[in-house]
N, CA, C and O atoms as a MOPAC input file, in Angstrom:
PM7 MOZYME 1SCF
protein

 N      0.82600 1    -1.20000 1     0.11100 1
 C     -0.07500 1    -0.00700 1    -0.10300 1
 C      0.94900 1     1.21200 1     0.01800 1
 O      1.94200 1     1.24300 1     0.74500 1
 N      0.52300 1     2.15700 1    -0.80100 1
 C      1.33800 1     3.49400 1    -0.99800 1
 C      1.00300 1     4.37100 1     0.45200 1
 O      0.00400 1     4.17500 1     1.14400 1
 N      1.90300 1     5.21900 1     0.69400 1
 C      1.88800 1     6.17300 1     1.76700 1
 C      0.50000 1     7.08000 1     1.52200 1
 O     -0.22200 1     7.40700 1     2.46400 1
 N      0.28600 1     7.36300 1     0.43900 1
 C     -0.98400 1     8.32000 1     0.17700 1
 C     -2.20100 1     7.53700 1     0.51100 1
 O     -3.10200 1     8.04300 1     1.18100 1
 N     -2.26400 1     6.21200 1     0.02700 1
 C     -3.48400 1     5.40700 1     0.51800 1
 C     -3.63500 1     5.14300 1     1.95400 1
 O     -4.71000 1     5.17900 1     2.55300 1
 N     -2.40200 1     4.85400 1     2.50700 1
 C     -2.34600 1     4.66700 1     3.91300 1
 C     -2.98500 1     5.79100 1     4.88100 1
 O     -3.78200 1     5.58900 1     5.79800 1
 N     -2.42800 1     7.05900 1     4.44400 1
 C     -2.81500 1     8.22400 1     5.04100 1
 C     -4.16000 1     8.59900 1     4.91200 1
 O     -4.74200 1     9.12400 1     5.86100 1
 N     -4.78900 1     8.36200 1     3.70400 1
 C     -6.29800 1     8.45200 1     3.45900 1
 C     -7.11200 1     7.58700 1     4.20100 1
 O     -8.08300 1     8.05000 1     4.80100 1
 N     -6.83500 1     6.33200 1     4.24300 1
 C     -7.54200 1     5.40400 1     5.27100 1
 C     -7.44700 1     5.86300 1     6.60500 1
 O     -8.48400 1     5.99700 1     7.25500 1
 N     -6.20300 1     6.15500 1     7.16900 1
 C     -6.19200 1     6.54100 1     8.58500 1
 C     -6.87900 1     7.80600 1     8.86400 1
 O     -7.56700 1     7.95600 1     9.87300 1
 N     -6.68400 1     8.79400 1     7.90400 1
 C     -7.52000 1    10.00600 1     8.10700 1
 C     -8.94800 1     9.91800 1     8.07600 1
 O     -9.59300 1    10.62000 1     8.85500 1
 N     -9.53000 1     9.14400 1     7.27200 1
 C    -10.94700 1     8.89100 1     7.30400 1
 C    -11.37600 1     8.14200 1     8.54400 1
 O    -12.38900 1     8.47400 1     9.16100 1
 N    -10.54000 1     7.04100 1     8.94300 1
 C    -10.94200 1     6.34400 1    10.36100 1
 C    -10.85900 1     7.22000 1    11.51000 1
 O    -11.76200 1     7.16900 1    12.34500 1
 N     -9.85300 1     8.04400 1    11.66100 1
 C     -9.71200 1     8.85900 1    12.69100 1
 C    -10.76300 1    10.02500 1    12.81700 1
 O    -11.19000 1    10.42400 1    13.90000 1
 N    -11.12400 1    10.51400 1    11.62400 1
 C    -12.15300 1    11.64300 1    11.45500 1
 C    -13.57000 1    10.94100 1    11.99700 1
 O    -14.30100 1    11.48400 1    12.82500 1
 N    -13.81700 1     9.70600 1    11.41900 1
 C    -15.05800 1     9.14500 1    11.85200 1
 C    -15.14100 1     8.76500 1    13.27300 1
 O    -16.17600 1     8.86800 1    13.93200 1
 N    -13.85200 1     8.25700 1    13.79400 1
 C    -13.81700 1     7.91300 1    15.21100 1
 C    -14.13400 1     9.11900 1    16.18400 1
 O    -14.75400 1     9.01600 1    17.24200 1
 N    -13.63400 1    10.21300 1    15.67900 1
 C    -13.97900 1    11.50600 1    16.36600 1
 C    -15.38700 1    11.99400 1    16.23200 1
 O    -15.81500 1    12.90800 1    16.93600 1
 N    -16.06900 1    11.41500 1    15.37300 1
 C    -17.48900 1    11.86300 1    15.01900 1
 C    -17.57300 1    13.09100 1    14.19400 1
 O    -18.64200 1    13.69400 1    14.10600 1
 N    -16.51200 1    13.49000 1    13.58900 1
 C    -16.45900 1    14.76200 1    12.72300 1
 C    -16.95900 1    14.53000 1    11.20500 1
 O    -16.76100 1    13.48100 1    10.59200 1
 N    -17.48500 1    15.40600 1    10.79900 1
 C    -17.68700 1    15.58300 1     9.28300 1
 C    -16.38900 1    16.15700 1     8.55700 1
 O    -15.50800 1    16.73800 1     9.19100 1
 N    -16.34600 1    15.98400 1     7.39900 1
 C    -15.22400 1    16.43800 1     6.52500 1
 C    -15.29300 1    18.01400 1     6.73900 1
 O    -14.27900 1    18.67100 1     6.97400 1
 N    -16.50400 1    18.54500 1     6.64700 1
 C    -16.53400 1    19.93600 1     6.76000 1
 C    -16.25000 1    20.45800 1     8.11600 1
 O    -15.75200 1    21.58000 1     8.20200 1
 N    -16.51000 1    19.77400 1     9.19400 1
 C    -16.01700 1    20.21200 1    10.56200 1
 C    -14.46100 1    20.09300 1    10.69500 1
 O    -13.78600 1    20.99200 1    11.19700 1
 N    -13.93300 1    18.91800 1    10.20900 1
 C    -12.46400 1    18.75100 1    10.31700 1
 C    -11.85400 1    19.80500 1     9.55800 1
 O    -10.91700 1    20.42200 1    10.06600 1
 N    -12.27900 1    20.10400 1     8.36100 1
 C    -11.58500 1    21.12500 1     7.57100 1
 C    -11.85100 1    22.63700 1     8.24300 1
 O    -11.00800 1    23.51000 1     8.03900 1
 N    -12.81600 1    22.87400 1     8.89700 1
 C    -13.05800 1    24.19900 1     9.49000 1
 C    -12.00200 1    24.30800 1    10.57500 1
 O    -11.29500 1    25.31400 1    10.64300 1
 N    -11.87300 1    23.24600 1    11.46900 1
 C    -11.12400 1    23.21900 1    12.77600 1
 C     -9.53600 1    23.38000 1    12.24000 1
 O     -8.70900 1    24.05500 1    12.85400 1
 N     -9.26600 1    22.70400 1    11.08400 1
 C     -7.74700 1    22.64400 1    10.70900 1
 C     -7.56700 1    23.72900 1     9.76400 1
 O     -6.47700 1    23.84000 1     9.20200 1
 N     -8.54300 1    24.57100 1     9.51400 1
 C     -8.23000 1    25.89500 1     8.66900 1
 C     -7.92500 1    25.49900 1     7.14900 1
 O     -7.04800 1    26.07300 1     6.50400 1
 N     -8.68700 1    24.51400 1     6.65000 1
 C     -8.38500 1    24.03700 1     5.13700 1
 C     -9.81500 1    23.85000 1     4.45000 1
 O    -10.84400 1    23.86100 1     5.12500 1
 N     -9.81300 1    23.70100 1     3.25200 1
 C    -11.01200 1    23.58200 1     2.46800 1
 C    -11.61600 1    22.22400 1     2.65300 1
 O    -10.89100 1    21.23000 1     2.61300 1
 N    -12.72500 1    22.14300 1     2.82400 1
 C    -13.66600 1    20.79100 1     2.88100 1
 C    -13.22800 1    19.94000 1     1.68300 1
 O    -12.84800 1    18.78300 1     1.86300 1
 N    -13.27700 1    20.53000 1     0.37900 1
 C    -13.02200 1    19.65000 1    -0.62700 1
 C    -11.66600 1    19.21000 1    -0.70200 1
 O    -11.43800 1    18.25800 1    -1.44800 1
 N    -10.64600 1    19.76800 1    -0.01400 1
 C     -9.32200 1    19.27100 1     0.18200 1
 C     -9.32200 1    17.95900 1     1.02700 1
 O     -8.80600 1    16.89200 1     0.69400 1
 N    -10.02900 1    18.24800 1     2.24000 1
 C    -10.12900 1    16.95700 1     3.07800 1
 C    -10.59200 1    15.82600 1     2.25300 1
 O    -10.03100 1    14.73100 1     2.30100 1
 N    -11.65700 1    16.08300 1     1.46000 1
 C    -12.37100 1    14.91900 1     0.69100 1
 C    -11.35600 1    14.40200 1    -0.26300 1
 O    -11.20600 1    13.18400 1    -0.36000 1
 N    -10.62500 1    15.25000 1    -1.00000 1
 C     -9.65900 1    14.78700 1    -1.82000 1
 C     -8.38900 1    13.98800 1    -1.23400 1
 O     -7.84500 1    13.06900 1    -1.84700 1
 N     -7.99100 1    14.45100 1     0.01900 1
 C     -7.07900 1    13.74800 1     0.75500 1
 C     -7.48900 1    12.24400 1     0.86000 1
 O     -6.82500 1    11.28400 1     0.47000 1
 N     -8.78000 1    12.22900 1     1.49400 1
 C     -9.34400 1    10.99800 1     1.86800 1
 C     -9.54800 1    10.11100 1     0.54500 1
 O     -9.65800 1     8.89400 1     0.69700 1
 N     -9.60000 1    10.61300 1    -0.63500 1
 C     -9.82700 1     9.83100 1    -1.85600 1
 C     -8.51200 1     9.65500 1    -2.55900 1
 O     -8.54000 1     9.13900 1    -3.67600 1
 N     -7.39300 1    10.01100 1    -2.05200 1
 C     -6.03900 1     9.95400 1    -2.61800 1
 C     -5.72800 1    10.69400 1    -3.75700 1
 O     -4.77800 1    10.41600 1    -4.48900 1
 N     -6.55900 1    11.70400 1    -3.95000 1
 C     -6.23300 1    12.75800 1    -5.10500 1
 C     -5.19200 1    13.44300 1    -4.83100 1
 O     -4.27200 1    13.42800 1    -5.64900 1
 N     -5.07200 1    14.17400 1    -3.68000 1
 C     -3.87800 1    14.91200 1    -3.45200 1
 C     -3.01700 1    14.34500 1    -2.29800 1
 O     -3.53300 1    13.59900 1    -1.46600 1
 N     -1.86900 1    14.65000 1    -2.24600 1
 C     -1.05000 1    14.35100 1    -0.95600 1
 C     -0.93800 1    15.66800 1    -0.14500 1
 O     -0.96800 1    16.80000 1    -0.62700 1
 N     -0.80700 1    15.35200 1     1.12100 1
 C     -0.79300 1    16.42600 1     2.08000 1
 C      0.58000 1    16.77600 1     2.39600 1
 O      1.44700 1    15.90500 1     2.47000 1
 N      0.83900 1    18.10000 1     2.60100 1
 C      2.20700 1    18.61900 1     3.15400 1
 C      2.23400 1    18.04300 1     4.51900 1
 O      1.22100 1    17.53900 1     5.00500 1
 N      3.49700 1    18.11100 1     5.22700 1
 C      3.82300 1    17.68800 1     6.47900 1
 C      3.10000 1    18.68500 1     7.40300 1
 O      2.72900 1    18.27700 1     8.50300 1
 N      2.87200 1    19.96200 1     7.04000 1
 C      2.21400 1    21.00400 1     7.92200 1
 C      0.69500 1    20.65200 1     7.98900 1
 O      0.06800 1    20.79600 1     9.03900 1
 N      0.15400 1    20.21500 1     6.91300 1
 C     -1.26200 1    19.86200 1     6.81000 1
 C     -1.50900 1    18.43800 1     7.61500 1
 O     -2.53000 1    18.21000 1     8.26300 1
 N     -0.64400 1    17.71700 1     7.50000 1
 C     -0.69800 1    16.44300 1     8.29700 1
 C     -0.77600 1    16.73400 1     9.91700 1
 O     -1.58100 1    16.19600 1    10.67600 1
 N      0.15100 1    17.62200 1    10.25800 1
 C      0.23300 1    18.04200 1    11.60900 1
 C     -0.94300 1    18.79400 1    12.05300 1
 O     -1.37400 1    18.64300 1    13.19600 1
 N     -1.50700 1    19.62300 1    11.18600 1
 C     -2.80200 1    20.27900 1    11.78300 1
 C     -3.94700 1    19.37400 1    11.75300 1
 O     -4.78900 1    19.47100 1    12.64700 1
 N     -4.08600 1    18.43300 1    10.75200 1
 C     -5.21700 1    17.52900 1    11.05800 1
 C     -5.08100 1    16.67200 1    12.16400 1
 O     -6.04400 1    16.49200 1    12.90900 1
 N     -3.83100 1    16.03500 1    12.39000 1
 C     -3.51700 1    15.32900 1    13.49700 1
 C     -3.94800 1    16.12300 1    14.84200 1
 O     -4.68400 1    15.56800 1    15.65800 1
 N     -3.46700 1    17.44100 1    15.05000 1
 C     -3.83900 1    18.15500 1    16.10400 1
 C     -5.37300 1    18.21300 1    16.24500 1
 O     -5.86400 1    18.07300 1    17.36500 1
 N     -6.04400 1    18.38200 1    15.31800 1
 C     -7.51600 1    18.65100 1    15.37500 1
 C     -8.19800 1    17.16100 1    15.85300 1
 O     -9.17900 1    17.10100 1    16.59500 1
 N     -7.53700 1    16.03400 1    15.32400 1
 C     -8.01200 1    14.76900 1    15.66700 1
 C     -7.57100 1    14.28200 1    16.98600 1
 O     -8.04200 1    13.23300 1    17.42400 1
 N     -6.62100 1    15.02500 1    17.71600 1
 C     -6.31800 1    14.60800 1    19.06800 1
 C     -5.11100 1    13.46600 1    19.00500 1
 O     -4.82200 1    12.78900 1    19.99200 1
 N     -4.50600 1    13.34800 1    17.84500 1
 C     -3.55000 1    12.18000 1    17.60500 1
 C     -2.18800 1    12.83200 1    17.24900 1
 O     -2.14400 1    14.04000 1    17.01600 1
 N     -1.11900 1    12.08600 1    17.20300 1
 C      0.18700 1    12.44200 1    16.81100 1
 C      0.29200 1    12.35400 1    15.24500 1
 O     -0.30600 1    11.42700 1    14.69900 1
 N      0.89900 1    13.11400 1    14.59400 1
 C      0.98100 1    13.14100 1    13.02900 1
 C      1.42200 1    11.72000 1    12.66300 1
 O      0.83600 1    11.24300 1    11.69100 1
 N      2.25000 1    11.03400 1    13.19700 1
 C      2.81400 1     9.85400 1    12.71500 1
 C      1.76600 1     8.72900 1    12.87100 1
 O      1.90600 1     7.64000 1    12.31500 1
 N      0.80200 1     9.01300 1    13.58300 1
 C     -0.39400 1     7.95300 1    13.57300 1
 C     -1.00800 1     7.99500 1    12.32100 1
 O     -1.56000 1     6.94600 1    11.98600 1
 N     -1.05400 1     8.85700 1    11.60500 1
 C     -1.76100 1     9.11900 1    10.37200 1
 C     -1.03100 1     8.43900 1     9.08600 1
 O     -1.50800 1     8.26100 1     7.96500 1
 N      0.25400 1     8.11300 1     9.56900 1
 C      1.10500 1     7.41500 1     8.40500 1
 C      1.58500 1     6.08400 1     8.88700 1
 O      2.47900 1     5.47000 1     8.30200 1
 N      0.99800 1     5.65600 1     9.93100 1
 C      1.42200 1     4.21900 1    10.48300 1
 C      0.41500 1     3.15700 1     9.95800 1
 O     -0.78800 1     3.40700 1    10.03200 1
 N      0.79300 1     2.14200 1     9.50100 1
 C      0.00500 1     0.96200 1     9.15400 1
 C     -0.93800 1     0.67000 1    10.33400 1
 O     -0.60800 1     0.85900 1    11.50400 1
 N     -2.11300 1     0.20600 1     9.95400 1
 C     -3.13800 1    -0.05700 1    10.98900 1
 C     -2.73600 1    -1.07600 1    11.90900 1
 O     -2.90600 1    -0.93100 1    13.12000 1
 N     -2.16600 1    -2.19000 1    11.36700 1
 C     -1.88400 1    -3.26800 1    12.17900 1
 C     -0.85300 1    -2.83900 1    13.31600 1
 O     -1.08100 1    -3.11200 1    14.49500 1
 N      0.18700 1    -2.21700 1    12.94900 1
 C      1.37900 1    -1.73500 1    13.79400 1
 C      0.56200 1    -0.82100 1    14.86800 1
 O      0.71900 1    -1.02700 1    16.07100 1
 N     -0.36300 1     0.25500 1    14.36800 1
 C     -0.88300 1     1.03200 1    15.28800 1
 C     -1.71500 1     0.49800 1    16.22700 1
 O     -1.82700 1     1.02900 1    17.33100 1
 N     -2.45700 1    -0.72600 1    15.85000 1
 C     -3.21200 1    -1.43100 1    16.86400 1
 C     -2.43200 1    -2.08300 1    17.91000 1
 O     -2.78900 1    -2.17100 1    19.08500 1
 N     -1.21800 1    -2.58900 1    17.35700 1
 C     -0.29300 1    -3.41600 1    18.41400 1
 C      0.26800 1    -2.40100 1    19.41400 1
 O      0.40700 1    -2.70200 1    20.60000 1
 N      0.57800 1    -1.24500 1    18.94800 1
 C      1.22700 1    -0.23000 1    19.83000 1
 C      0.12300 1     0.27600 1    20.85500 1
 O      0.49000 1     0.76100 1    21.92600 1
 N     -1.00400 1     0.18600 1    20.59100 1
 C     -2.21300 1     0.84900 1    21.29800 1
 C     -2.69900 1    -0.31600 1    22.33600 1
 O     -3.43800 1    -0.02100 1    23.27600 1
 N     -2.27000 1    -1.59000 1    22.13200 1
 C     -2.82700 1    -2.69900 1    22.89600 1
 C     -1.56100 1    -3.30900 1    23.44700 1
 O     -0.99900 1    -4.11100 1    22.70000 1
 N     -1.02100 1    -3.07500 1    24.60600 1
 C      0.14700 1    -3.65900 1    25.20800 1
 C     -0.09700 1    -5.17300 1    25.40100 1
 O      0.86600 1    -5.93900 1    25.37600 1
 N     -1.37300 1    -5.63400 1    25.59700 1
 C     -1.62000 1    -6.92900 1    25.89300 1
 C     -1.38400 1    -7.87600 1    24.64600 1
 O     -1.30100 1    -9.09700 1    24.78100 1
 N     -1.28000 1    -7.22800 1    23.40700 1
 C     -1.14900 1    -7.99200 1    22.12400 1
 C      0.10700 1    -8.58000 1    22.08000 1
 O      0.29500 1    -9.49500 1    21.27800 1
 N      1.12700 1    -8.14700 1    22.91900 1
 C      2.55700 1    -8.63500 1    22.90900 1
 C      2.67300 1    -9.96000 1    23.65900 1
 O      3.71900 1   -10.60400 1    23.57400 1
 N      1.61000 1   -10.41100 1    24.41400 1
 C      1.66300 1   -11.45700 1    25.26000 1
 C      1.47800 1   -12.77500 1    24.36300 1
 O      1.48800 1   -13.88700 1    24.89100 1

């Protein structure tokens, strides 16, 4: 999976987990709603500054938007190492 696809999936999952619409996320991150939609559909790649702003709004670290889902789940669940 390409990094852009990974970012798109993680962005959508984090946004939905927070219960935010694309419009609300865009407003809080001070970017256009259509840009959020384009990021989630892998049309555009985000700059590191945009990744950081989105992560801040979502209450997560920027690296979490770029980390594969399986690794992210393992790091969030210390019991999975047992």
